[in-house]
C-alpha positions in Angstrom: 70.5 99.0 17.5 71.9 97.6 20.8 70.5 99.0 24.1 71.7 98.5 27.6 68.7 97.5 29.6 68.5 98.8 33.1 65.9 97.5 35.7 65.4 99.4 39.0 63.6 97.4 41.6 63.7 100.0 44.3 60.5 101.7 43.0 62.3 105.1 43.5 63.2 105.0 39.8 62.2 102.8 36.9 64.1 103.2 33.6 64.0 101.1 30.4 61.8 98.2 31.5 62.8 94.9 30.1 61.2 94.1 26.7 63.1 91.2 25.3 62.7 90.4 21.7 64.3 87.7 19.5 66.9 90.3 18.3 67.7 91.4 21.8 69.2 88.5 23.7 71.0 89.2 26.9 74.4 87.5 27.2 75.1 88.7 30.7 73.5 90.1 33.8 75.0 92.6 36.4 73.2 93.1 39.7 73.6 95.8 42.3 71.6 96.2 45.5 71.1 94.7 49.0 69.8 91.4 50.5 67.0 91.3 47.9 69.6 90.4 45.3 72.8 89.4 47.1 73.9 85.8 46.2 76.9 85.6 48.4 79.0 88.7 48.8 77.9 89.3 52.4 78.8 85.7 53.2 82.3 86.3 51.9 82.8 89.5 53.8 81.5 88.0 57.1 83.9 85.1 56.8 86.8 87.4 56.2 86.0 89.1 59.5 85.4 85.8 61.3 81.7 86.7 61.7 79.1 83.9 61.5 76.8 84.0 58.5 73.1 83.1 58.8 73.0 81.9 55.2 75.4 79.0 55.9 72.6 77.2 57.6 69.1 76.0 56.8 66.3 77.1 56.4 68.2 79.4 53.9 68.0 77.7 50.5 66.0 74.7 51.6 63.0 75.1 49.3 64.8 75.1 46.0 68.6 74.6 46.2 68.1 72.0 49.1 71.2 73.5 50.7 72.4 76.8 52.1 72.7 79.1 49.0 74.2 82.3 50.5 70.9 84.0 49.8 68.8 85.6 52.5 65.7 83.6 51.6 64.7 79.9 51.5 64.6 79.7 47.7 65.4 81.9 44.8 65.8 85.7 44.4 64.4 87.8 41.6 67.8 87.8 39.9 67.7 84.0 39.8 64.4 84.1 37.9 65.9 86.6 35.4 68.9 84.3 34.8 66.6 81.4 34.2 64.4 83.3 31.8 67.4 84.3 29.6 69.1 80.9 29.9 72.1 82.3 31.9 73.8 80.8 34.9 72.8 82.0 38.4 74.9 85.1 39.3 78.1 84.5 41.1 79.1 87.0 43.9 81.8 89.3 42.7 83.8 88.8 46.0 83.8 85.1 45.4 86.6 85.7 42.9 88.3 82.9 40.9 85.1 82.9 38.8 84.3 83.6 35.2 82.1 86.7 35.0 81.7 86.8 31.3 78.0 86.0 31.7 77.5 88.4 34.6 78.3 89.2 38.2 76.5 90.1 41.3 77.8 93.1 43.3 74.8 93.3 45.7 75.5 93.1 49.4 73.2 92.4 52.4 72.7 95.7 54.3 73.9 97.9 51.5 73.0 101.6 51.5 72.7 104.2 48.8 74.6 106.8 50.9 78.2 106.5 51.9 79.3 106.4 55.5 80.8 109.9 55.0 77.3 111.3 54.5 76.1 109.9 57.9 79.2 111.3 59.6 78.8 114.7 58.1 75.3 114.8 59.5 76.3 113.5 62.9 74.4 110.2 62.6 75.7 107.2 64.4 74.8 104.1 62.4 74.7 100.5 63.4 77.7 98.4 62.5 77.7 95.5 60.1 80.6 93.4 58.8 79.1 93.4 55.3 77.6 96.8 54.8 78.7 98.5 51.6 77.3 101.5 49.8 76.3 101.8 46.2 79.5 103.6 45.3 81.5 100.6 46.7 79.6 98.2 44.4 80.2 100.5 41.4 83.9 100.5 42.2 83.9 96.7 42.1 82.3 96.9 38.7 85.0 99.2 37.5 87.6 96.8 38.8 86.0 94.0 36.9 85.4 95.9 33.7 88.9 95.6 32.1 88.6 91.8 32.2 85.4 92.0 30.2 86.3 94.5 27.4 89.3 96.5 26.4 88.2 99.2 24.0 85.3 101.7 23.9 83.7 99.8 21.0 84.2 96.4 22.5 82.7 97.6 25.8 79.7 99.2 24.0 79.1 96.0 22.1 79.5 93.8 25.2 77.4 95.8 27.6 74.8 96.5 24.9 73.8 92.9 25.3 73.9 93.0 29.1 71.0 93.4 31.6 71.7 95.7 34.5 69.6 95.3 37.6 69.7 98.0 40.3 67.8 97.5 43.5 66.5 97.1 46.1 68.7 99.8 47.6 67.6 102.6 50.0 65.8 100.9 52.8 68.9 100.2 54.8 69.8 103.9 54.8 66.9 104.3 57.2 67.3 101.0 59.1 70.8 101.8 60.2 69.8 105.2 61.7 69.3 105.3 65.5 65.7 104.9 66.6 66.1 108.1 68.6 66.0 110.1 65.4 62.6 111.6 64.7 60.7 110.6 61.6 60.9 114.1 60.2 64.7 114.2 60.3 64.9 110.7 58.7 62.6 111.8 55.9 64.7 114.9 55.3 67.4 112.6 53.9 65.1 111.1 51.3 66.0 113.6 48.6 69.8 112.9 49.1 69.1 109.1 48.7 67.2 109.6 45.5 69.8 112.0 44.1 72.6 109.6 44.9 70.8 106.8 43.0 69.9 109.0 40.1 73.4 110.4 39.9 74.9 107.0 39.9 72.7 105.8 37.1 73.5 108.8 35.0 77.2 108.2 35.4 76.8 104.5 34.9 74.9 104.9 31.7 77.4 107.4 30.3 80.2 105.1 31.3 78.7 102.1 29.5 77.4 103.9 26.3 80.0 106.6 25.6 83.2 106.0 27.5 85.5 103.2 28.5 85.7 104.2 32.1 83.7 106.0 34.7 85.2 107.8 37.6 
């Protein structure tokens, strides 16, 4: 029986740990998160807004790719090791477009938050600005945009995503980092349950979308 495997790196939740077997070969990987898993989406967003991107220069990428790799590290990210383990290509950033995503796509963005900007506005929190900051809901919307190009019917989608590895995380640290330093720790910590509930709610919708329905809204 096919299973959609979901790995959550944030340590807030951990569902269905990866247990590959000869009969369970992953044909694609889909990644969501922040700088710990972004392979180029932030770079695309920065260039669209004429912002400079750190990852266009060394030392980013110097220890493995020997060139800037649009990753916020000097080598590989954990998603790169997963791709190598399952014989899949390194994940292309979704915003790179003009790419084939049949073997997976990366929706992670540097600085991504679990909560939307509307949440911070509702709680009168002034957040720091970033040309690349996107919330988890934005990344899931990108996934929905891509989905019709990968499968067309409920059965086809279940079969396709049943052989896909989904990675969620790291995502939640930036929700605190973008808050002003003037906020007391107690107030910051009061939003923890909202962050966890947002991630949990997203996963529930996500799993239902992939296993039972063709679309998730």
